[in-house]
C-alpha positions in Angstrom: 39.2 -34.5 -65.6 37.5 -32.7 -62.7 34.4 -32.1 -64.8 34.2 -35.7 -65.7 34.5 -36.8 -62.1 31.8 -34.4 -61.1 29.5 -35.6 -63.8 30.0 -39.2 -62.7 29.2 -38.4 -59.1 26.1 -36.5 -60.1 24.9 -39.3 -62.3 25.4 -41.8 -59.5 23.5 -39.6 -57.0 20.6 -39.2 -59.6 20.5 -42.9 -60.2 20.5 -43.5 -56.4 17.6 -41.1 -55.9 15.7 -42.6 -58.8 16.0 -46.1 -57.5 15.0 -45.2 -54.0 11.9 -43.4 -55.2 11.0 -46.2 -57.6 11.2 -48.7 -54.7 9.0 -46.4 -52.6 6.4 -45.8 -55.3 6.8 -49.2 -57.1 7.2 -47.3 -60.4 9.8 -45.2 -62.2 9.6 -41.6 -61.0 9.3 -38.7 -63.4 12.8 -37.1 -63.5 11.2 -33.7 -64.2 8.8 -33.8 -61.3 9.2 -31.3 -58.4 9.3 -34.2 -55.9 12.3 -35.8 -57.7 14.0 -32.4 -57.8 13.5 -31.9 -54.1 14.8 -35.4 -53.2 17.9 -34.8 -55.4 18.6 -31.5 -53.7 18.2 -33.2 -50.3 20.7 -35.9 -51.2 23.2 -33.4 -52.6 22.9 -31.3 -49.4 23.5 -34.4 -47.2 26.6 -35.4 -49.2 28.0 -31.9 -49.3 27.6 -31.3 -45.6 30.8 -30.4 -43.8 29.5 -30.6 -40.2 31.5 -32.6 -37.9 29.5 -35.1 -35.8 29.5 -34.4 -32.0 30.1 -38.1 -31.2 33.3 -40.1 -31.0 34.1 -42.3 -34.1 33.0 -45.6 -32.8 31.3 -47.9 -35.4 30.1 -50.5 -32.9 28.4 -47.7 -30.8 26.7 -46.3 -33.9 25.5 -49.8 -34.9 24.2 -50.6 -31.4 22.3 -47.3 -31.5 20.7 -48.1 -34.8 19.7 -51.6 -33.7 18.3 -50.3 -30.4 16.2 -47.7 -32.3 14.8 -50.3 -34.7 13.9 -52.5 -31.8 12.1 -49.7 -29.8 10.1 -48.9 -32.9 8.7 -52.5 -33.0 10.8 -53.6 -36.0 12.5 -56.6 -34.4 13.0 -58.4 -37.7 14.7 -55.3 -39.2 16.9 -55.1 -36.2 18.0 -58.7 -36.6 18.6 -58.2 -40.3 20.6 -55.0 -39.6 22.7 -56.9 -37.1 23.5 -59.6 -39.6 24.4 -57.1 -42.3 26.6 -55.1 -40.0 28.5 -58.2 -39.0 29.2 -59.0 -42.7 30.0 -55.3 -43.3 32.5 -55.0 -40.4 34.2 -58.3 -41.3 35.3 -57.1 -44.7 38.8 -55.7 -44.7 41.5 -55.3 -47.2 41.6 -53.8 -50.7 38.2 -52.6 -52.1 36.6 -52.4 -48.6 35.4 -49.3 -46.9 37.9 -47.9 -44.4 35.8 -45.4 -42.6 32.9 -47.7 -41.6 31.6 -45.6 -38.7 31.2 -42.6 -41.0 29.0 -44.7 -43.3 26.9 -45.9 -40.4 26.6 -42.4 -39.0 25.5 -41.0 -42.5 22.8 -43.7 -42.8 21.6 -42.9 -39.2 21.4 -39.2 -39.8 19.6 -39.6 -43.2 17.1 -41.8 -41.5 16.4 -39.4 -38.7 16.4 -36.3 -40.9 14.0 -37.6 -43.6 10.9 -37.1 -41.5 11.7 -33.5 -40.7 13.2 -32.4 -44.0 10.7 -33.7 -46.6 8.8 -30.4 -46.9 11.9 -28.1 -46.6 14.4 -29.5 -49.1 15.6 -26.4 -50.9 19.0 -25.3 -52.1 18.7 -22.4 -49.7 19.3 -24.8 -46.9 22.7 -25.8 -48.3 25.9 -23.9 -47.5 26.5 -20.9 -49.8 29.4 -22.4 -51.7 27.5 -25.7 -52.4 24.5 -24.2 -54.2 23.0 -26.0 -57.0 20.6 -23.9 -59.2 17.7 -25.3 -61.2 19.6 -24.9 -64.5 22.5 -27.1 -63.3 20.0 -29.6 -61.9 18.2 -29.7 -65.2 21.5 -30.3 -67.1 22.3 -33.3 -65.0 18.9 -34.7 -65.6 19.3 -34.3 -69.3 22.6 -36.2 -69.2 20.8 -39.0 -67.4 18.2 -39.0 -70.2 20.9 -39.3 -72.9 21.0 -35.6 -73.8 24.4 -34.0 -74.2 25.0 -31.0 -72.0 28.7 -30.6 -72.3 28.4 -27.1 -73.7 27.2 -25.8 -70.2 29.7 -26.5 -67.4 29.5 -26.2 -63.5 30.1 -22.5 -63.0 30.6 -21.1 -59.5 30.3 -24.6 -58.1 32.6 -26.9 -56.1 33.3 -30.5 -56.2 31.0 -32.6 -54.0 33.5 -35.4 -53.8 37.3 -35.1 -54.2 40.2 -37.3 -53.7 41.7 -34.4 -51.5 39.1 -33.5 -48.8 41.2 -30.5 -47.7 40.7 -29.0 -51.1 37.0 -28.7 -50.6 37.4 -26.9 -47.2 40.0 -24.6 -48.6 37.8 -23.4 -51.4 34.8 -22.9 -49.2 36.7 -20.9 -46.5 38.4 -18.8 -49.2 35.0 -17.7 -50.4 33.9 -17.1 -46.8 37.0 -15.0 -46.2 36.3 -12.9 -49.2 32.7 -12.4 -48.1 33.8 -11.2 -44.6 36.3 -8.7 -46.1 33.6 -7.3 -48.3 31.1 -6.8 -45.4 33.6 -5.4 -42.9 35.5 -2.2 -43.5 37.3 -2.5 -40.1 38.9 -5.7 -38.8 37.7 -7.4 -35.7 41.0 -6.8 -34.0 40.7 -3.1 -34.3 37.1 -3.2 -33.0 38.1 -5.3 -30.0 40.8 -2.8 -29.1 38.4 0.1 -29.4 35.9 -1.7 -27.2 38.6 -2.2 -24.6 39.4 1.6 -24.8 35.7 2.4 -24.4 35.5 0.2 -21.3 38.2 2.4 -19.7 36.3 5.6 -20.5 38.6 6.4 -23.5 37.4 7.1 -27.0 38.8 4.8 -29.7 39.4 5.3 -33.3 35.9 4.1 -34.4 34.1 3.6 -31.1 33.5 7.0 -29.4 31.2 8.4 -26.7 28.0 9.8 -28.2 26.4 12.4 -25.9 23.1 12.2 -27.8 22.9 8.5 -27.1 24.5 8.8 -23.7 26.8 5.9 -24.4 29.6 4.6 -26.6 28.7 3.6 -30.1 30.3 2.6 -33.4 30.2 5.4 -35.9 27.6 5.1 -38.6 30.2 5.9 -41.3 32.0 2.6 -40.5 30.7 -0.3 -42.7 30.2 -3.3 -40.5 27.4 -5.9 -40.3 24.4 -5.1 -38.2 25.2 -8.0 -35.8 28.7 -6.6 -35.2 27.3 -3.1 -34.5 24.9 -4.6 -32.0 27.5 -6.6 -30.1 29.8 -3.6 -30.0 27.0 -1.5 -28.5 26.3 -4.2 -25.9 29.9 -4.5 -24.9 30.3 -0.8 -24.6 27.7 -0.7 -21.9 30.4 -1.6 -19.6 32.3 1.5 -20.5 29.2 3.7 -19.8 28.8 2.1 -16.4 32.5 2.5 -15.7 32.3 6.2 -16.6 29.4 6.6 -14.1 31.2 4.9 -11.3 34.6 6.6 -12.0 32.9 10.0 -12.1 31.2 9.4 -8.7 34.5 8.4 -7.2 36.4 11.4 -8.6 33.6 13.9 -7.6 33.4 12.5 -4.0 37.1 12.5 -3.5 37.4 16.1 -4.8 34.8 17.2 -2.2 36.2 15.3 0.7 36.4 16.2 3.6 33.0 17.8 3.0 30.2 16.8 5.5 28.0 15.4 2.7 30.7 12.8 1.9 32.0 11.7 5.4 34.0 8.7 6.4 31.4 6.2 5.2 31.2 7.8 1.8 35.0 7.8 1.7 35.0 4.1 2.6 32.4 3.5 -0.2 34.6 5.2 -2.7 37.7 3.2 -1.6 35.7 0.0 -1.9 34.6 1.0 -5.4 38.2 1.9 -6.3 39.4 -1.5 -5.2 36.9 -3.2 -7.4 38.0 -1.0 -10.3 41.6 -2.0 -9.7 40.6 -5.6 -10.2 38.7 -4.5 -13.3 41.9 -2.8 -14.6 43.8 -6.0 -14.1 41.3 -7.9 -16.2 41.5 -5.2 -19.0 45.3 -5.5 -19.0 45.1 -9.2 -19.6 42.5 -8.7 -22.3 44.6 -6.0 -24.0 47.5 -8.4 -24.2 45.3 -11.0 -25.8 43.9 -8.4 -28.2 47.3 -8.0 -29.8 47.0 -11.5 -31.3 45.2 -11.7 -34.7 41.7 -13.1 -34.8 41.8 -16.2 -37.1 38.9 -16.9 -39.5 37.1 -20.1 -39.4 39.3 -21.6 -42.0 42.5 -20.6 -40.3 44.3 -22.4 -37.5 45.5 -19.9 -34.9 49.1 -20.1 -34.0 47.9 -19.4 -30.4 44.6 -19.8 -28.8 45.0 -16.5 -26.8 43.3 -14.3 -29.3 40.4 -12.1 -28.5 37.3 -11.7 -30.6 34.1 -9.8 -29.9 32.3 -13.0 -28.9 35.1 -14.0 -26.6 35.1 -10.5 -25.2 31.4 -10.8 -24.4 32.1 -14.0 -22.4 35.0 -12.2 -20.5 32.7 -9.3 -19.7 29.9 -11.3 -18.3 31.0 -11.1 -14.7 32.4 -7.6 -14.8 29.2 -6.4 -16.3 27.2 -7.7 -13.4 29.5 -6.1 -10.8 29.6 -2.8 -12.7 25.9 -2.6 -13.0 25.6 -3.2 -9.3 28.1 -0.4 -8.6 26.3 2.0 -10.9 23.0 1.3 -9.2 24.6 1.9 -5.8 26.2 5.1 -7.0 22.8 6.4 -8.2 21.3 5.4 -4.9 23.9 6.9 -2.7 24.4 10.2 -4.4 22.3 12.1 -1.8 23.0 9.7 1.2 25.7 9.6 3.8 26.6 7.8 6.9 24.3 5.1 8.3 21.6 5.9 5.6 24.2 5.1 2.9 25.2 1.8 4.6 21.5 0.9 5.0 20.7 1.6 1.3 23.7 -0.6 0.2 22.6 -3.3 2.6 19.2 -3.6 0.9 20.9 -4.6 -2.4 22.9 -7.4 -0.6 19.7 -9.4 -0.1 20.2 -11.4 -3.3 20.1 -15.0 -4.3 23.0 -15.0 -6.7 26.1 -16.1 -4.9 28.3 -13.9 -7.1 26.2 -10.8 -6.2 26.0 -11.8 -2.6 29.7 -12.2 -2.2 30.4 -9.0 -4.0 28.0 -7.0 -1.9 29.3 -8.6 1.3 32.9 -7.7 0.4 31.8 -4.2 -0.5 29.8 -3.7 2.7 32.6 -4.8 5.0 34.6 -1.8 3.7 31.7 0.6 3.7 30.5 -0.2 7.2 33.9 -0.3 8.9 33.7 3.4 10.0 30.2 2.9 11.3 31.0 -0.2 13.3 34.1 1.6 14.7 31.7 4.4 15.9 29.5 1.8 17.6 32.5 0.1 19.2 33.9 3.5 20.5 30.5 4.5 21.8 29.6 1.3 23.5 33.0 0.6 25.1 34.4 4.1 25.6 31.4 6.4 25.5 33.2 8.5 22.8 31.1 9.9 20.0 33.6 10.0 17.1 31.3 11.5 14.5 32.9 14.5 12.9 30.6 14.5 9.8 27.3 13.6 11.5 27.1 10.1 10.0 26.2 8.1 13.2 22.7 7.3 14.3 23.4 8.8 17.7 23.5 12.6 17.9 24.9 14.5 20.8 24.4 18.1 21.8 25.9 20.3 24.5 23.6 20.6 27.6 23.9 21.1 31.3 24.9 18.2 33.5 21.3 17.8 34.9 20.0 17.5 31.3 22.7 15.1 30.0 20.7 11.9 30.4 17.4 13.2 29.0 18.6 15.7 26.3 22.3 15.1 25.8 22.0 12.2 23.3 19.2 10.9 21.0 18.7 8.6 18.1 18.7 9.9 14.6 16.3 7.6 12.8 17.4 8.8 9.4 20.9 7.5 10.0 20.0 4.1 11.4 21.0 1.4 9.0 18.5 -1.3 8.3 20.7 -4.1 9.6 20.6 -2.7 13.1 17.2 -3.1 14.7 15.4 -0.3 16.7 15.7 -2.2 20.0 19.4 -2.8 19.5 19.9 0.9 18.6 18.1 2.0 21.8 20.4 -0.3 23.8 23.5 1.1 22.1 22.3 4.6 22.9 21.7 3.8 26.5 25.0 2.0 27.0 27.1 4.9 25.7 24.9 7.4 27.5 25.4 5.5 30.8 29.2 5.7 30.4 29.0 9.5 29.8 26.7 9.9 32.7 29.1 8.1 35.0 32.0 10.1 33.7 30.5 13.6 33.6 27.8 13.6 36.3 29.1 10.9 38.8 32.8 11.5 38.3 33.3 7.7 38.2 35.8 5.6 36.3 34.6 2.1 37.2 32.9 1.7 33.9 36.2 0.9 32.2 36.5 -2.4 34.0 32.9 -3.2 33.1 33.5 -2.6 29.4 36.6 -4.8 29.5 34.6 -7.6 31.1 31.8 -7.2 28.6 34.2 -7.5 25.6 35.7 -10.6 27.1 32.3 -12.2 27.8 31.1 -11.4 24.2 34.3 -12.9 22.7 35.5 -9.7 21.1 38.3 -7.3 21.7 38.3 -3.6 22.7 40.7 -2.8 19.9 39.7 -1.1 16.7 38.4 -3.3 13.8 37.1 -5.9 16.2 33.6 -5.7 14.6 32.4 -5.6 11.0 29.5 -6.1 8.7 27.9 -9.5 8.9 28.7 -9.9 12.6 25.4 -8.6 13.9 25.2 -11.4 16.4 28.6 -10.5 17.8 27.6 -6.8 17.9 24.4 -7.6 19.7 26.2 -9.9 22.2 28.8 -7.2 22.9 26.1 -4.5 23.4 24.1 -6.8 25.7 27.0 -7.7 27.9 28.2 -4.0 28.0 24.8 -2.7 28.8 24.2 -5.2 31.5 27.4 -4.5 33.4 27.4 -0.7 32.9 23.8 -0.3 33.9 24.4 -2.4 37.0 27.4 -0.3 37.9 25.5 2.9 37.3 22.6 1.9 39.6 25.1 0.8 42.3 26.7 4.3 42.1 23.3 6.0 42.3 22.0 3.8 45.2 25.2 3.5 47.3 27.4 6.4 46.6 24.7 9.1 46.1 22.0 7.4 48.3 19.1 7.8 45.9 16.6 5.9 48.0 17.4 7.9 51.1 16.8 11.2 49.2 13.5 9.9 47.9 12.4 9.1 51.4 13.5 12.5 52.7 11.4 14.2 50.0 8.5 12.0 51.1 8.9 12.9 54.7 9.5 16.7 54.4 8.0 17.8 51.1 5.1 15.4 51.2 4.7 16.1 55.0 5.2 12.5 56.0 7.2 13.4 59.2 4.2 14.1 61.4 6.0 15.5 64.5 8.2 17.8 62.4 5.2 19.1 60.4 3.1 19.7 63.6 5.8 21.6 65.4 6.7 23.6 62.2 3.0 24.6 61.9 2.8 25.7 65.5 5.9 27.9 65.4 5.5 29.5 62.0 1.7 29.9 62.3 1.8 33.4 63.9 4.5 34.6 61.5 2.6 33.3 58.5 -0.5 35.1 59.5 1.2 38.4 58.7 1.2 40.0 55.3 3.5 38.2 52.9 5.6 41.3 52.1 6.4 41.8 55.8 7.8 38.3 56.4 11.5 37.6 56.6 12.7 34.4 54.9 15.7 34.4 57.2 13.5 34.3 60.2 11.5 31.4 58.7 14.7 29.6 58.0 15.6 29.9 61.7 12.1 28.6 62.6 12.7 25.6 60.2 16.0 24.8 62.0 14.1 25.0 65.3 11.5 22.6 64.1 14.2 20.1 62.9 16.0 20.3 66.3 12.7 19.8 68.2 11.6 16.7 66.3 12.9 13.3 65.2 14.2 15.0 62.0 17.3 15.9 64.0 18.5 12.3 63.7 18.5 12.3 59.9 21.7 12.5 57.8 23.1 16.1 58.0 23.5 16.0 54.2 19.8 15.5 53.8 18.9 18.2 56.3 21.2 20.7 54.6 19.3 20.3 51.4 15.9 21.3 53.1 15.3 25.0 52.7 12.5 27.6 53.0 11.2 29.1 49.8 9.0 32.1 49.5 6.9 32.0 46.3 6.1 35.2 44.4 3.2 37.0 46.1 0.6 39.6 45.2 -0.9 42.4 47.2 -3.0 41.0 50.0 -1.4 37.6 50.2 -0.6 36.2 53.6 2.5 34.2 54.6 0.4 31.1 54.4 -0.1 31.7 50.7 3.6 32.0 49.8 5.4 29.7 52.2 6.9 26.4 50.9 9.8 24.0 51.5 12.2 23.0 48.8 14.8 20.2 48.5 18.1 20.9 46.8 18.8 17.9 44.5 22.4 18.2 43.3 24.2 16.4 40.5 23.6 13.6 39.6 20.3 13.4 41.5 19.0 16.3 39.6 18.8 14.0 36.6 15.8 12.4 38.4 14.7 15.5 40.4 14.6 17.9 37.5 13.3 21.4 37.7 9.9 20.3 36.3 9.8 17.4 38.8 10.5 19.7 41.7 7.8 22.0 40.5 5.3 19.2 40.7 6.6 18.3 44.1 6.0 21.9 45.1 2.4 21.8 43.9 1.8 18.7 45.9 3.4 20.4 48.9 1.2 23.4 48.6 -1.9 21.2 48.5 -0.8 19.2 51.5 0.3 22.3 53.4 -3.1 23.9 52.9 -4.7 20.7 54.1 -2.5 20.7 57.2 -3.3 24.4 57.7 -7.0 23.6 57.7 -6.5 20.8 60.1 -4.4 23.1 62.3 -7.3 25.7 62.2 -9.8 23.1 63.2 -7.6 22.0 66.1 -7.3 25.7 67.1 -11.1 26.1 66.9 -11.5 23.0 69.1 -9.2 24.4 71.7 -11.4 27.5 71.8 -14.6 25.6 72.0 -13.4 22.9 74.5 -13.7 25.0 77.8 -17.5 24.7 77.8 -18.6 27.5 80.1 -22.1 28.0 78.8 -23.6 26.0 81.7 -22.2 28.5 84.1 -24.7 29.9 86.6 -24.1 33.4 85.3 -26.4 32.7 82.3 -29.3 31.7 84.5 -30.3 35.3 84.8 -30.7 35.7 81.0 -34.1 35.5 79.5 -35.2 32.1 78.3 -35.4 33.1 74.7 -31.8 34.3 74.7 -30.6 31.2 76.5 -32.3 29.0 73.9 -30.8 31.1 71.1 -27.4 30.7 72.6 -27.7 27.0 73.0 -28.9 26.7 69.3 -26.0 28.7 68.0 -23.4 26.8 70.0 -24.9 23.5 68.9 -24.9 24.6 65.3 -21.2 25.6 65.6 -20.3 22.3 67.2 -22.1 20.3 64.5 -20.4 22.2 61.7 -17.0 21.6 63.4 -17.7 17.9 63.6 -18.7 17.7 59.9 -15.6 19.7 58.8 -13.3 17.8 61.1 -14.8 14.5 59.7 -14.2 15.6 56.1 -10.7 16.8 56.7 -9.8 13.7 58.7 -11.0 11.4 55.9 -9.4 13.5 53.2 -6.1 13.4 55.1 -6.4 9.6 55.6 -7.1 9.2 51.9 -4.1 11.3 50.8 -1.6 10.0 53.4 -2.4 6.3 53.3 -4.3 5.4 50.1 -2.2 7.8 47.9 1.2 8.5 49.4 1.9 5.2 51.1 0.5 3.0 48.4 2.4 4.9 45.7 5.6 4.8 47.8 5.3 1.1 48.3 4.9 0.5 44.5 7.8 2.9 43.8 10.1 1.0 46.3 9.3 -2.3 44.6 10.0 -0.9 41.2 13.3 0.5 42.4 14.4 -2.9 43.5 13.7 -4.5 40.0 15.0 -1.5 37.9 17.7 -2.7 35.5 18.9 0.7 34.3 18.6 4.4 34.8 15.7 4.6 32.3 13.8 2.1 34.4 14.5 4.1 37.5 13.3 7.3 35.8 10.2 5.6 34.5 9.4 4.3 38.0 9.8 7.7 39.6 7.7 9.3 36.9 5.0 6.7 37.5 5.2 7.4 41.3 4.9 11.1 40.9 2.1 10.8 38.4 0.2 8.5 40.7 0.4 11.0 43.5 -0.6 14.0 41.3 -3.6 12.2 39.8 -4.9 10.6 43.0 -4.4 13.8 45.0 -6.9 15.6 42.8 -4.1 17.7 41.2 -4.3 16.2 37.7 -5.8 17.9 34.6 -9.1 16.0 34.8 -9.5 16.9 38.5 -9.1 20.7 38.2 -12.7 21.3 39.1 -12.4 19.2 42.2 -9.1 20.9 43.1 -10.6 24.3 42.9 -13.6 23.2 44.9 -11.4 21.8 47.6 -9.6 25.1 47.9 -12.9 26.9 48.2 -13.9 24.4 50.9 -10.6 25.0 52.7 -11.3 28.8 52.6 -14.7 28.2 54.1 -13.2 26.1 56.9 -10.8 28.9 57.6 -13.8 31.3 57.7 -15.5 29.0 60.1 -12.5 29.3 62.4 -12.8 33.1 62.4 -16.6 32.8 63.0 -16.0 30.4 65.9 -13.4 32.6 67.4 -15.7 35.6 67.2 -18.6 33.7 68.6 -16.7 32.5 71.7 -15.1 35.8 72.2 -18.6 37.4 72.3 -19.8 34.7 74.6 -16.9 35.2 77.0 -17.6 39.0 76.9 -21.3 38.5 77.5 -20.4 36.2 80.4 -18.1 38.7 82.0 -20.6 41.5 81.6 -23.4 39.4 83.1 -21.3 38.7 86.1 -20.4 42.4 86.4 -24.1 43.3 86.4 -24.9 41.0 89.3 -22.0 42.1 91.6 -22.3 43.4 95.1 -25.0 46.1 95.3 -23.1 47.7 98.2 -20.6 49.0 95.8 -23.2 50.9 93.7 -21.2 54.1 93.5 -18.2 52.3 92.3 -20.3 50.3 89.9 -22.0 53.5 88.8 -18.7 55.0 88.0 -17.7 51.9 86.2 -21.0 51.9 84.2 -20.4 55.5 83.3 -17.0 54.6 82.1 -18.3 51.7 80.1 -21.2 53.7 78.8 -18.7 56.0 77.4 -17.3 53.2 75.2 -19.2 52.9 72.0 -21.1 49.6 71.4 -20.8 48.4 75.0 -23.3 45.8 75.9 -24.0 47.1 79.4 -24.2 50.8 78.5 -27.9 50.7 78.7 -28.4 48.2 81.5 -29.8 44.7 81.7 -32.5 45.1 79.1 -30.1 46.5 76.6 -27.6 43.7 77.4 -30.2 41.1 76.6 -31.2 42.9 73.4 -27.6 43.1 72.2 -26.9 39.5 73.1 -29.9 38.4 71.1 -28.8 40.4 68.1 -25.2 39.0 68.3 -26.4 35.5 68.5 -28.9 36.0 65.7 -26.1 37.4 63.5 -23.7 34.5 64.3 -26.5 32.0 63.6 -27.1 33.6 60.3 -23.4 33.5 59.4 -23.1 29.9 60.5 -26.2 29.0 58.5 -24.8 30.7 55.4 -21.6 28.8 55.9 -23.4 25.5 56.2 -25.5 26.3 53.2 -22.3 26.9 51.1 -20.8 23.6 52.4 -23.8 21.4 51.7 -25.4 22.8 48.6 -22.4 24.4 46.9 -19.2 22.6 47.6 -19.7 19.1 48.9 -22.5 18.3 46.5 -20.1 19.3 43.7 -17.4 17.0 45.2 -19.7 14.0 45.5 -21.0 14.5 42.0 -17.7 15.1 40.2 -15.4 12.7 42.2 -16.9 9.5 40.8 -14.0 8.9 38.4 -10.9 6.7 38.5 -9.1 6.5 41.8 -11.3 9.2 43.5 -14.2 6.8 44.1 -12.9 5.8 47.6 -12.5 9.4 48.6 -16.1 10.1 47.4 -17.5 7.4 49.5 -15.9 8.9 52.6 -17.5 12.3 52.1 -20.8 11.0 50.7 -22.7 11.9 53.9 -22.4 15.6 53.0 -24.6 15.1 49.9 
């Protein structure tokens, strides 16, 4: 009966195809032609299709779609005809009518759409496997249609295309598919799913094991499974390889903790990874529960939808795979990093457009950066460097109190995370450094109130955990407020409690010789003592003379604390040095002022003092020479008895000496004016203004450094002015030589005057004068030992020698020193000074 029904259906399909083709070609088609065979195959494929349409069973909607399509193609008459036919078709109900009308309409619509694309590809290979129709079977049916009997050959390995029981067709097809699957798979899918879940936990399964040569989990080659199954297992097992890498890093790091190369940030990173793995374990537990349910085949209806196939597992693993890949990348990146460098490297991977990745990285970074932000909070608000494992971007080292600010703390660029800018890091460094400076050097506790106010102003708390990753604006606000208040408090302590401005002024007045009456009196009383050899001078005696100079000048009204800091210092001396060469003053800058007045700074002040002291000594020598030259006795009548040539020679020598003194005094006066007013006073004025606007200790240090550098450079003490500096000291030595020449000249003149008066005394006392002359003649080198003629000759020789000495000195001044000054001083701030001494050249 089934064979007869099958034959009838086939005959009907062949007749349908023949009529359709005859209508198309206006002639009866050849039943043996390839075109007819292809058309028949296509019709059988359509009728045997078991695909379920993706639309809802609505006949009116299908009809409306067909009518709209005909209308848009320009077939308006066909659309009207179809509408009329559909109305008649839909109105027929009852026995003999079609019950499933929408299916018929859907079939016609699909056939119409598929004809254009399937004309050149109608082959039995496109049919489902259990609906194949080979050429022999197709030929048999054609012969039946032509009247030939073919009953001796049946439909072997075929299925019914139409049956009264539709479920029978599906059951037969799925039975064949089930047999095919069993033949191709040696291992069931449930077992493979469980093995994959084991592999994703780092455990070898029965068939899926870790292959060291492949460096990953793979299905054994001995297991017979389709290639597609093997590929999907390998892809799913990538998650196990990633898990193995992350888990290994966590175990290794925790085993080494508390090693310095792990640190608190590394420990937090491992804890964050472990939390993510805990969520991963929960997912695997759910999947393992589902894997216990059998995986139904296509033909089977699962008793429960909670089964787990490999394809479903790939969907479940989509999100964990992304997270695990990220964690594996971070593990590789952070193996050799720690502290702030690790946090910065992880932060770079958080710049991602995927919301899933962004949220995951943000959650991870909050855990990783929590120790780092706690270090920042503790440093900014308490000045405590809680960095046991050297992870913080601020590094401290033990130093003396005077070096705490400059050398005690510094930035470690390698540990600075990328989400903290360089300027913010510098501000963080200075804030904590200010707290430590107040606590250690100033013995002050007022910073605690300032930090509490700063936290309140920034809207944060001083408790632990108040800051975290992603709150960079809050961190910057806290640092700004804390820095502003702590720096202000620090400057108030320096200015008011430790009187920084007063000490700077004291250094200017005493070390830079700005207190004129004190310097002049000190020069007068220590001058005789300093003229002695350096190794014979007592520093205690000089200290007493310093006290006398203070009590005898306006310096006595200064703060006693300032005067107690002023001391005499004798520099190391060599053989032949005089007291002038080794004498200096020093200022004892104690903590915390020694942060500004460091040893190197005081050395530069000492160099400036030596230069100014030498300049004052030269001025003092010229004043002494003037005191010697001022009692002008050369017009005395005692010289009227000298020969005219001698008198002219004397007048020339005295005039030359006076001119040289005027030139030297003019030079020294202008140099002193330049140093005192255009260098010291201008630099001090600028320094005072910068002290007023300084916002922190770094600004104050920079202002003082600029002030001192300005003095050194403009006072001809800089590196580029070394030639001028040496030339000036040679000039100072020449002026001191002039002082000795002038003293010797006027001593000789006074002796000549006294001898001339003696030679013109009362002639009545000849015997007495004779005895005196005999006594004098007994003295070697006496001018009157040979009488008036010899006196005149000796006077001429003395004046001639003095004139030569003064001429040589003038030659050295003009051609050697001053010309060099005028030539070399035309640079930078020395141009004004050069103009003042230009007359020498």
